[in-house]
N, C-alpha and C positions, 0 to 999 in steps of 0.2 A: 371716662377714664379707667384705663385697666387700676387694678389694686399691684402697692409690689410685693416683691416671692415673701411667700409664708416660710419661715424657718423653725422648725420645729427640734430640740435637742434632748436627748435620749444618755443616760437616764434619767436628768435630774426633770425632764419634761416644759421646763421651761420655752417659750416661744417668740414670737414676734415679728412683724413685717420690716424689712431691713430695702432701699436700693436696689433692683437691680445693679450686678457687679460688685455687690460687696463681697471680701473674702469670708470667707466660714470664721477666721479669726475672729478679726474687727467684732462681726457677727456675734459671735460669742462673749465677749468683753462688755460690748453696751447691753447683751440679755444677764448678764450676770453671770455664764457658764464657763464650769471649772473647766477650764482648757491651757493646757504651758506651753511655753512656750520662753526662750533662752537668748535665743539669736535677732530676735530683733527684726520677724518675719522673712531674714531673707534666705530663708530653703536649706540650713547648714543644719540645724538642733535637730532635728525630726520629732522633738515635743510633742507638736501639736498634730499628728497623726488624725485622723477621723474616720470614718467608714461613715459613707452616704448610704443609704435603703432606697430601694428603684419599689416601682407596685404600688397598689390601692392599698389606702391603708383607711375606713370606713371611720374607724374612731376618731381620727385627728380630722376627717372629711376634706381630703387631699390626695390627690392621685401625683407620685414623683415620676416623672419621666424620665427619661435616659440622657437626655438636655439640662438635666436639674441642675446642676456645676456647671462649670466653664470646662473644656478642653484641658486633657495633661499641658504644662508647658515644660520649656527647657527644662527650667529647675528642679521639677518633680522628675523631669525624664532623667536628668544628668544626677542625681539624689538615688534613682530604681536603679540608674546601670551601677552606683558606686558600692553602693550601702542595701540596696534593696528595700522594697519594699511589699508588704504581705497585700497578699490579693485582694483588693475592692477597698486599698486604704489609699487614701492623697492627703497632700499636706494642706491642714486647715488655713497657712497661711499665704498660700497660693492660687488655691479650691476658689472659685468666687459664684455666690450663688446667684441662677438666673434665675430657675422658676423656684412653684416650692418644694420641698423638699425636705428629707426627714434625716436626722445627722445625729448618729452613736459615739459617742466619747470614748473610747476605750480606758480600761483602769491605768493604764501606763502612760494615756496622755493627761489625767485628772493631776492637776495641783495637791490639792487634797485626798490621799487615797484612800477611798470606800473602806468602811470598818465591816465587815461581814462577822456581826456577833453571834455567833453559833460556836463556841470552846464548847471541848469534851467536856464532859461532867464525870471525875471520880467513879468509879462503879466496879462492884468486884463481878468477875464475869467468870463462869467454871469452861475453862479452857477444853473444847474440842473442837480443834477450824478444820474446816475439812482438806485442808494442804498439811501436812507435815512432814518433816526429816527423817530420813532412817539410813542410819550408817550398817553396811552390811558388809563381809568379804567376800566374795564372790571365787567360786570353782576356780582353775587356770583349763586354760581347751586341754584335752586331750585327744590324740590322735585314733587311741583301742576305742573310745566311749566319743565319739566325734556327735558336737551341739552347736546351735550360736551361742554368740556372746550374751545377747538378749535376753534368752530363753534363761540362759545360767545367771544370768543377773535376777532372772524375775524367781527364777526358784531359791535363790537365797535370799530374797523378800518373803515369802513364802515360807520356807524354812525357819530364818531369822523372826521374823515378826507378824505372821500368819495372815500376808498378804497374796489373798488367790488371784490366778487369773490377771495375771497386772497386764495393762497395754501399755503401748507407746507410738505416738506419730514420729512419722519420718525424720524430725530436725532429731530427735529420740536416737535415732538406726544409726544416722549421721556421726555422731559425738560416740556411742558407745566405746565402740571400740582403744579409739584412743585413751580415753579419760581413763579406761580400766585399767591399762598397761602403764600411765603417766600414776596412776595412782596404786601401783603395786596391787593390784585385784583387788583393792580396799578403796569403795567407794562410796557417797554420801546423794541421795537420792531425793527430790521431794517428789511425790507421792498426793496427786491429788483424790478424794474418794466424796462428790455430794452428794445431793439430795437426789437428784434424777440419773448420776449415774449406775450402770448396772456393774462395770469395773471399774478399781483403782487405776490411774492411771499416771506414767511417768511423764513430768515435768519439765525436771531439770537434775542432771546427774553433775557431778564435780568429784575430781580426785582425792583420794583420802578421807578425812575426817576434816567437813567443811563445817565451820565457828562463824561463818559472817552474818548467817541467820537468813529468813525469810518473812518477807512483810506483804498486808494487806491494804486494800483502800475502801474508808466505808463511806461512803459518798450520799449528803443530802441534795440529790438536785433539784431547789428550789424553783420557784416562776422567776423571782426575783433574783436570789444568793444559790451559787454552789459552792459548798461548804464540803471540807476532805481532812479528814483525819488519818494518819497514818501512823496503823499498828503493827508491832511485831506480834506473829502469831505463834510464837513459842508461848506467850506470856501475857500478852494480852495487851502492855503498854502501850499508850500514846504516845510517840514520839515527833509529831508535829500537827500541828493541827494550822489550815489556812484556806481563804475563801476571795471568792473572786464572786461579782457581777455576773450575770446570765446573760448574755452578751443579745438573747433573743429578745431582750426587752427593745428593739430598734425596728423590732416586728410589733410592738405591741405590747403594753404593760401589765393587763392582765390577760390570761388565760381566751377567753370569748373572743380576746381583738386578732390573737392571735390564729385562732383557727379562721376566724374572719379573713386574716390575710391569707390565706391555703387555698379559701375557697374564692377566692378574688384573683389568685395571681397565681398560674396555674408554676407548679418546680417551687413553690416555698415552702414547703414540708421540708424538702431536701435543702432549700436555705438554713431552714432553722436548725433542720437534723448536723448541718454538716458545722454550724458554729459552733453549735453546744460541743460536737465532739470534742470539736479544736482545743475551746474553751479550759476542757476537764484533761486535754491531753497536757497543755501547757500548766495547767493548777500543778497536774503527778511531777512533772518534772520542776518547778518548785516546789513544792513539801518535800521531795526527795532530797533536792539539793541542803535546803534549809537541816534537814536530820542526817546528811552526812550518806543516804542509803544510795547506792547504787539502783538506779531503774529497773534494771536485770532482776533483781534481787523480791520484786511485786510481784506474787503470785498469784495475788485473789484481787476483785474488787466486788462491793456489794453494795448495789443502788437502793435510794429510796426515795418517791418523788410522786407527784399526783398523777393521777391519770393521762392529761394533755401531753406531761413530759415525758411519764413513760413512753408514751408512744413514739413522742419526737426525737427523744434516746435512741429505739429502737429504731428508726425509720418509718415507722406505720404511719400513713396519712389520717391526721386527727378527727376527720370529718363528722364523722360517727358521734364522736362525742359529745359535738356541737348539736347537734338534735335529737328530739325525743328517737327513738329509748335509751339515748346515751350508749351505747351500743359498744364494751371492749373487744378489740381485737382475740385478746386473751386477758383472763384476768391471775390465771395459773404464776405460781412463779417458776421463773427461768433461769435456767442456767447456760451461760454462753460464752461462747470464746471472743477475746477480748480482740483479736483482730480482726472478727468477721465485722467487730462494731467500730473498727477504724481509731482504734486507744490502743496506739503504739511506742504508749509512753511508758511501757514497763514489761517482763519477760513475754517473749513471743509463743510460749505456750499457758499467759495467767487464763484464767477463766473467770467472767463479771457471772454473779450471783443478784437476779432483781425478785425483792421481795413480791408476794403477789397484793394482787387490788383488790379492795372492799367491793367496789362498782363503781359505776360510768364515773361518780365525782365523786369516787372518796376511794384517796389512792393507796400507793403501799409507805409515801409516808405516814398515813393515819394506822397503817398495819404496822409502822415499825414504831408509833408511838404506845400505841394496844401489847407491842415487845416487851417495851423497857417498861410501862407504868403498870398493867396486867387488869386493867380494869376488870374483864371475865372473875377473876380470884377476890372483889373486893367485898366486905362484908355491908360498907355503908354506899351509899347510892353515890358514883361521883362522876361529874361532867370538867371533861378533858380535853381544855380548847387548844388547838394548835394555830394562830394566825398569821397570815400572809394576806399574798394578795386574793388569795380562796382561804377560807376559815374551812375547817377539820373538827368536825366534835365528835365527840362518842360520850355517851352517856350510859351509865349502868353499873350492876354489880354481877356477882357469882350468881343471880340466878338469869340476867338476861342485859343482853350490849346492843343498844341501839347506835346508831351511826346517820352522818348528814353531813352537806358541805354550804358553804354558805359565801356566795361572790360577794366580799366585803370592797372586793375593788385596793389600788394601790393609795390611797390615803393614808394608813396606819403608817407608809413606808416615807411618808414625808411627798409622797407626789401629791398633786393636784391642788398641793398646797399654794398660796400666794408666796410667802418666804421657803416653800420648802425644798426640802432636798436630802439625800441619803444621805447616813453615817457617815461622819467625816470627820476630821480636826475643823474646832470651830464652827462645828453646828451645835445648838441647843439642843441637850437633851433634857435635863431638868428644869422644872421650873416653880416657884411659890409664890405665890401672893399676901402681904402683909391682910388679913381681915377689916384692918381696921384703917390704914393708909392708903390699901387698894394698891402699895406700890410693888411689883414685881422683882425679882430678883431668880437669876438663872446662872447655871452651868451649861458650860461648852464642853466637848468630848477633846479630850486632850489636856484638858484643866484638871486637877484639883480642886479648885477655890472656886467658891460662890462669885458672881459679879459684884456685890456689895463689900466684900472684903478686901484688906490691905495688898494690892499686888497684884489683884489680878490681872489689871491688863498688864503688866508685863507677864505675866503667867502665858498669857494667850499668845502673845507673841508678832511677830510679822504677819503672820496668815490673818488673825482678825476673825472675827465675827462674820459669820458667813451665812447664818441661816439655819432654820430648823428642820430637825428630825421629826420621825414619827413616836416616838416619845416623849418626844418634846413641846409638840402639838396638842396629843394626845393628854400632857398633863396640865399644858397649858390651861383648855377647855374645861377640864374639870376644875381646877382651879377655880377660873373666871365665875364659873356655878357658885363653887362654896362663896366666895366675895361676894356674889350677886351683883355682878358685871353681865351676865348672862342669867336669861330669865329663864323657868323651866321648856318654852317652848322652842329655846337656842338664838331669838333676838338677844344684838349686845344692843345696852343701855345707851342714852346722851352720856355727855358731863354730867349736864342739870339730872339726867334721872339716880347716877352712880353714882358721883360724887366726884368723882378720879379725872382731871383735865388730862387722864392717858387716854380717855374715849375719844377720838376723833372722828369729827365727819367723812365720810366716804358717801359723796352720792346721796342717796335718799335712805343710809345704812350709817353705822358707824364699826370704826375699830376699834382692835386693843390697842396700845402703843408699847410692847417689850422695849427693843431697843432703837438707836435711832442714832446714826454714825454719818448720815449725807456731809456734816460740817468738815471732816475730818476724809470724805472721798469712798466712807466706806456705807454698806446697805440699810435702809430700811428696815425693820421687823416687828412686823404688824400680826394681829392676827383676825384677819377681816371674818364679815358675813359669810362668805364664801368659804372662806376655810371651814367658819362650824358646820354648815351645811354639808358640809364633807365629811369630815367627821360623823356627823347624822346619822349622814347614810350609807356610812363604813358599818356604822355601830350597832342600829337599825336590822343591818342584815344579818350582823353576829349574834346578838341577841333573837333575833326569831326565828333562827337554828334552835338558837338553843330550845326556847319554850315551845317549839314545834317536838322536839324529844321530849320534853317532860308533858307533852300531848298524849302523845303514845306511849308513853310509860303510864299515865296515869297518874301524877303526880304534881305539886305546887310549887314545889321545893325543891333543891338538892342537898345531900349533908355539907359535901365538898365540892370545892373547884381546884381544878389544879392548870394553871397556864402552862403552856408549850412554847419552844420556839425562843427565836430570839424575844419577840415580843413579850413572854414571858417572862423573864428573866430581866427583861428593864424597865418594865411598869410598875408602881405598884398596885394593892390590892385593890386600896384605897379609890386612887383615882380612877381604873375599869371599872369601879362600881358607883361612882358619882356619875361616872356619864352615861350606868346603862349598860356597857357591854357582858356584863355577865349577870345571871339571877341574882335576886340577894341572897347573903349567904352572912353568918358571919365573917371578919373580916381575919381570924386567926384562924379561921376552914378555907383561907385560898392562899395555897401553895404556888409557887414555883418550882418547874420540872427541867427545868432548863430547856437545852436540846435534843429533848424526847427523841422524836427523829432521828435523830443523829447516834446518840445513843444504841437503840435501836438496833439500826445498820451497824452500828458495832460491834452486838450482840450475837446476829446473826453471822457477821465474820468472823467470828470468833467460836464460835458452836453449831455443828448442824444438827445436834437435836432440836437447837433452838429456833433452825427453818422449818425442819419436822412440825414443831408445837403450833406457828405460827398460822402454816400453812391450815393445820386443824382447826385456829383460835376464828379466824376469818371468813371459815365460812358458818361460825354460829354467829358473826354479829349482824344484824338487819338492816338494811338499809334506807331509811327514808330518804326519798325523792323532793328536796321543796321546792323543784322546777315547777312541780304538777300537784302540791298541795295548794288547796283553796284557805286554807286559814295561816297562809306563810305571810299574803299580803296584808291581811287584819294585823297577826303580829308586830310583824315590819311599820306600821303605818304608827302601831299603839306606841311603841318604840322610841319613832322618833322624839319624843318627849325627853328633858335630861332631868333624872335619869328615865324614866317612863311615864307616859299618858295615867293610866291604870291601876298597874303594879303599885304597892302601897310601897317597897323597899321600906319593910319596918325596921331592919335589924342594922339595915344602912345609917337610919335618921340617926336612932339613937345612938352613932357612934360621930356621927358627921354634920355639921348646920347645914344647910341646903335651904337658903332666904328665899319665901314666896314673894316674890318683885314678881312685876311684870311690864315688861317695854312695849306692848302693843295700845298703851294708853297715853291720853297726856301728862298725868303725875305720875306714871308707874306705879300704881296702886294696887290697881287690876277692879277699880273701881266702877267703871264704864263698862265691865260687863265685856273687856278684850274691843272695841270696836278699835276702828284706826282712826285716827284726827282726818279731818278735811283738811287736805291743801287751804291754802288762801290764795284769791284773785292777785 
């Protein structure tokens, strides 16, 4: 008898089998997927739009065929005719699941909108942008000294501002005569001179004195999220920040899954390039509208991204990055035309600057962290950790800087977790467990109260508690270890072993119950043994990368640790250390740099000199390739323990209780040497 079709929803990663013919909206509700609908499934509201993905998905073990969903019906056709559906979209209330399928739920179709936690941090930047405004007075035409209007404009720029040999594209040539005459021969021009430009180039021209301003975008293009900061190119102020989920998630949660998709599906790279460029255009329009800025005044964009995202943004096949020797098409920084990249939600002449990559698996985002945090100028030995689905690490000081990447996977983002979800209102983001009673309390995104405080239920509102995000699961596991609910090997004890009725049986293992709202029709949120294993794998990869850099540097410790990215801003140093995600250090020497990659992008946006500096710095950073280092696996295995099997973590032990329990035995005290109990017949 054939199995029911498997449906996998992205970006949540939730999956399940449903009978053939089940509407996508029905399947989403059955599996607890965040898919909106207000019209009762009549195909009127369009809130339940979804995007099916087709092809072979090796990570999920499925091949999605063209007929995985039912054909368009009359309701969808009518809606498309009257209001229009984006290419590739379906209505979840109408499309039926016929075969195995991977379905992306776009941000606008999610009830609880995703929170992209990469806000701009305050930073003093010396302004030296590539694009600047110049007000000039241009000589009028003279029959006795014939010359073109463009040539006299160029001469005015040279005489009044020292800009020599100015160039202009065809669209400026079309505009220059009417604008000069409208302005009475007084005009303002935007001129770009970037790191790779031999000549200054006129980008835009306005009659008279132009006061509305010019703007640029600093974009951190991650494998999970895309975060953008709209900045004033005159004074560097951040006018607005916004973010969206990277739509490429439907092709694979981690980078290697996306490379695999390209390998198995001809044209898959073009699909992903188109998807991410469309998302960037949409994000640009939204952030400009929020700031009240005309998109035509956006003159520049700076991108930082990992190498695979770098190639997919540029429309380069990333397959070479999926296999040794992990060759980049180019490691240098680039200056490109925005329209050449289909980025049409900005000025027609806008320029795009992409920071240099360090190596095949350490990208422009790591270069941006180096630009922001300057490890190459540090007197002490600093470890910088930027964690996403792929962790990038820098270790060094003014004498030497090493770099590596580590495949942590999406568990830190809440994916691959039983009740996991991306950061959104209703998701548990903070957890504390009482060391005596072993009772938990938690906070959810969108509410300032703890779960045991008066008014919590009312404050959470109708949306309720929906799941647990990355910061929540990390704190939960660390708290369970400190409370003696999880032993150093990662095993969850039984109720008898831990003294907590919240440790409930689940097959041959146990789970720790955080929240149970099933009686009210809500979810059961527990930390399962599988969740612990997913976090162990992720944190082991992270620690192993750091330990490998320490080996290469010839040291056993670091002076300080800097946590970068959304992870660094939302995870306490204590919980990171208890898990063994980072090497042992004094807790007051573990700090957060916020969105350091985004800050680096803003510095590059506002300073041509900074672009030149980072180009030189990255060539001095030595890349360590974890994929071919024999000791990586050794470090990875030792790091599976919480916090570690062999490293003493003496500084942590002096500050935090770590009960020496073992649940691999009958009594939980480790007296039988860790042997498993024989099952009774």
